[in-house]
Every structure is written in C-alpha cells, then in structure tokens.
C-alpha positions in Angstrom: -2.9 -23.5 -35.6 -6.3 -22.6 -37.3 -6.5 -19.8 -39.8 -8.9 -17.9 -37.5 -6.3 -17.6 -34.8 -3.5 -16.3 -37.1 -4.8 -12.7 -37.4 -5.3 -12.4 -33.6 -1.8 -13.7 -33.0 -0.2 -11.4 -35.6 -2.1 -8.4 -34.2 -1.0 -9.3 -30.7 2.7 -9.5 -31.8 2.5 -6.2 -33.7 0.9 -4.5 -30.7 3.5 -5.7 -28.3 6.3 -4.7 -30.7 4.8 -1.2 -30.8 4.7 -0.7 -27.1 8.1 -2.1 -26.6 9.6 0.5 -28.8 7.5 3.4 -27.5 9.5 6.4 -26.2 8.5 5.7 -22.6 9.8 2.1 -22.7 13.0 3.0 -24.5 13.7 5.5 -21.7 13.5 2.7 -19.1 10.8 4.5 -17.2 10.0 3.2 -13.6 6.5 2.4 -12.5 5.4 2.4 -8.9 2.7 -0.1 -7.9 0.9 0.0 -4.5 0.7 -3.3 -2.7 -0.9 -4.6 0.5 1.9 -5.3 3.0 2.2 -8.8 4.5 -0.5 -10.0 2.1 0.2 -13.3 0.6 -2.2 -13.0 -2.3 -0.7 -9.7 -3.3 2.8 -11.1 -3.1 1.8 -14.0 -5.4 0.0 -11.6 -7.8 3.0 -9.3 -7.8 5.0 -11.9 -9.7 2.6 -11.7 -12.7 2.4 -7.9 -12.4 6.2 -7.7 -12.6 6.4 -10.0 -15.6 3.8 -7.8 -17.4 5.7 -4.5 -16.8 9.1 -6.1 -17.5 7.7 -7.4 -20.8 6.9 -3.7 -21.6 10.4 -2.6 -20.6 9.5 -0.9 -17.3 11.2 -1.3 -14.0 8.7 -2.0 -11.3 8.9 -0.8 -7.7 6.3 -2.1 -5.2 5.4 0.1 -2.3 3.9 -1.8 0.6 1.1 -0.2 2.8 -1.7 -1.5 5.1 -4.3 -3.2 2.9 -6.9 -0.5 2.6 -4.3 2.3 2.6 -2.6 0.7 -0.4 -5.8 1.0 -2.4 -6.5 4.5 -1.2 -3.0 5.8 -2.1 -3.3 4.2 -5.5 -6.6 5.9 -6.1 -5.1 9.2 -5.0 -2.4 8.9 -7.6 0.5 8.3 -5.3 1.2 5.1 -7.3 0.8 4.3 -11.0 -1.4 1.4 -10.1 -2.4 -1.3 -7.5 -1.6 -5.0 -7.6 -5.1 -6.4 -7.7 -8.6 -6.0 -6.4 -12.1 -7.4 -6.9 -14.0 -6.2 -10.1 -16.2 -3.8 -8.2 -13.2 -1.8 -6.7 -13.3 0.9 -9.5 -16.9 1.6 -8.6 -15.7 2.8 -5.2 -12.4 4.2 -6.5 -13.3 5.7 -9.9 -9.8 7.0 -10.5 -8.6 3.4 -10.9 -9.3 1.3 -14.1 -9.1 -2.5 -14.1 -7.4 -4.6 -16.7 -9.4 -6.7 -19.1 -8.1 -10.0 -17.7 -7.8 -11.0 -14.1 -4.4 -11.2 -12.4 -5.3 -14.0 -9.9 -8.4 -15.8 -8.6 -9.2 -15.9 -4.9 -11.5 -17.9 -2.6 -12.5 -17.0 0.9 -13.5 -19.4 3.7 -14.7 -19.3 7.3 -12.3 -20.7 9.9 -13.1 -21.7 13.5 -11.8 -23.6 16.5 -15.2 -25.0 17.5 -16.7 -28.1 16.0 -20.2 -26.8 16.6 -19.7 -23.7 14.5 -21.1 -24.5 11.1 -20.8 -21.7 8.5 -22.3 -22.3 5.0 -23.3 -18.8 4.1 -22.7 -15.2 5.1 -26.1 -15.2 6.9 -24.7 -17.8 9.4 -22.3 -15.2 10.7 -25.0 -12.8 11.8 -25.1 -14.0 15.5 -21.3 -14.5 15.8 -18.3 -12.4 16.6 -16.2 -12.4 13.5 -12.8 -11.1 12.5 -11.7 -10.1 9.0 -8.6 -8.4 7.4 -9.1 -4.6 7.2 -9.3 -3.5 3.6 -10.5 -6.8 2.1 -13.5 -5.3 0.3 -15.4 -8.6 -0.2 -15.4 -9.3 3.6 -16.2 -5.7 4.6 -19.2 -5.8 2.2 -20.6 -9.2 3.1 -19.9 -9.8 6.8 -22.8 -8.7 8.9 -21.8 -10.2 12.2 -23.0 -9.5 15.8 -19.6 -7.8 16.3 -16.9 -7.4 13.7 -13.2 -7.2 14.5 -10.5 -5.9 12.1 -7.0 -7.3 11.8 -4.2 -5.6 9.9 -2.9 -8.9 8.4 -3.4 -12.6 8.4 -1.0 -13.3 11.3 -3.0 -10.9 13.5 -6.3 -12.3 12.1 -5.6 -15.8 13.4 -4.2 -14.4 16.7 -7.7 -13.2 17.4 -9.1 -16.7 16.7 -6.4 -18.5 18.8 -7.1 -16.1 21.7 -10.8 -16.9 21.3 -11.6 -13.2 20.9 -13.9 -14.3 18.1 -15.8 -17.4 17.0 -14.9 -17.2 13.3 -12.4 -15.5 11.0 -12.9 -15.1 7.3 -9.9 -15.2 5.1 -8.6 -16.0 1.7 -7.3 -19.6 1.3 -4.3 -18.3 -0.8 -3.2 -16.3 2.2 -4.1 -18.8 5.0 -2.1 -21.6 3.4 1.1 -19.7 4.0 0.5 -19.8 7.8 1.2 -22.6 10.3 -2.3 -23.0 11.7 -3.4 -24.6 15.0 -4.3 -28.2 14.4 -7.8 -27.6 15.7 -8.7 -24.9 13.1 -11.6 -26.0 11.0 -12.4 -24.6 7.5 -15.9 -24.3 6.0 -16.5 -26.9 3.4 -17.5 -24.5 0.7 -16.1 -21.1 0.0 -18.1 -18.1 1.1 -16.7 -16.0 -1.7 -14.9 -16.6 -4.9 -13.7 -13.9 -7.4 -11.1 -12.8 -9.8 -8.7 -10.0 -8.9 -7.9 -7.4 -11.5 -4.8 -5.3 -11.7 -5.7 -1.6 -11.4 -4.1 1.3 -13.3 -4.6 5.0 -12.3 -6.5 7.0 -14.9 -3.6 9.3 -15.3 -2.0 6.4 -17.1 -4.7 5.7 -19.6 -2.2 5.0 -22.3 -0.4 2.5 -20.0 -3.6 0.5 -19.4 -3.9 -0.3 -23.1 -0.3 -1.5 -23.2 -0.7 -3.6 -20.1 -3.8 -5.2 -21.6 -1.8 -6.1 -24.7 1.0 -7.6 -22.7 -1.5 -9.6 -20.5 -3.0 -11.0 -23.7 0.4 -12.4 -24.7 1.4 -13.7 -21.2 -1.9 -15.0 -19.8 -4.0 -17.6 -21.6 
C-alpha cells in the first residue's frame, strides 16, 4: 500500500469508529427508507443500502410504495430517505440530498415485438405508442411519443406490449431480466439511457448523510 493512501485509510477508519459510537447508533435507532414496490432495481439496491445502515448500527425498515409515490413520500419527510434515484432527482425534490457515491448503475432499452421497429434514439419514439413505468424520471423526461402509456410496474409494462396496446416499451435491463419474456421480444442494440442511481437522504437528517457517505467510502470502491 502506498504512503499516499495511508492517511485516507486512517481517516476513513477513524470517521467510521466515530459514527459507530455516536449516541444515535448506540441507542439502536431505526431508519425508515422509502422504496418502489415490485421494482427489481430498488430491491437490488436495497441490499447495499441495508449494508450501509447496518454498518452504522441502524436497523433498516423498507416501506414499499408505487414508484413515484415512494419518491414523493420520501421528499415529504415520511421516510428518512429513498433507496436510489438519478442524479437530477434532488433538483425536483430539494428536500432530498444525494450521497457522494452511486448506489447502483442502470441502463434502459427499448423493447418491441415487431422486427420492423428500430429504435436507436429517443427521437425514434416520436411517432409510436410507447409505455413506460410511472415514476421512472429518466423515461418521463425523455419519452416524447405519439401517445404515452403508464404502467405501475414491470409486469404490467410488458402486459401492455404483449397485448399490443403499444409498439414499444422502455425499461431498465436490471428489472427486465427478472421477467420471463415472450420469445419474440426484441431489445434495442444500444441503451437509450444509462445513469448512476444515488441513495437519497432527507434534509432533516443532514448529520446522517455525512455518516452514510463515510460508510459508503469504506464499503464501495
């Protein structure tokens, strides 16, 4: 290990010891985190979130809500934080602060049943009927379709496609891979969107955010 890395490592260990023996941690305080229900990406990211809070000595309770509702309730202070959202989420919900490091990385693709449907960019969707998952901010911001349908989860999203209510659905590969898809479903070659998701902490827990960042520095390379 190089000399330059030693001070950083020592500082990280000292910081973590400090938060582990803070009064809140010793008391075994519980933290409530809002999460999108039936959302595979959030379930996967929850594993890392739980490790972080456990490292700090907190018991974590996840509260599941519809995708957008989970974010709204977290922003309203009904939860101590939210599992993870794109970097721009705090701009729309300023009561939420994001962590320094991402909690997970996501990629979104277009899916269709028709061979003639070729989607390489968001602009290709302008003359199509498209379905997205309600509350997924990247899709709500970028999809400018002829008509946009909203599904509450990934199961219902692909029901719209299989029933041919839409020509294309846009979804995250991390969520789609958990489903058993129709053999004729085709995925766009390149992702339409790629981004990190960041864990969000309500501003009422400003001191908590600093401790979460310290724990993440130790747990995530």
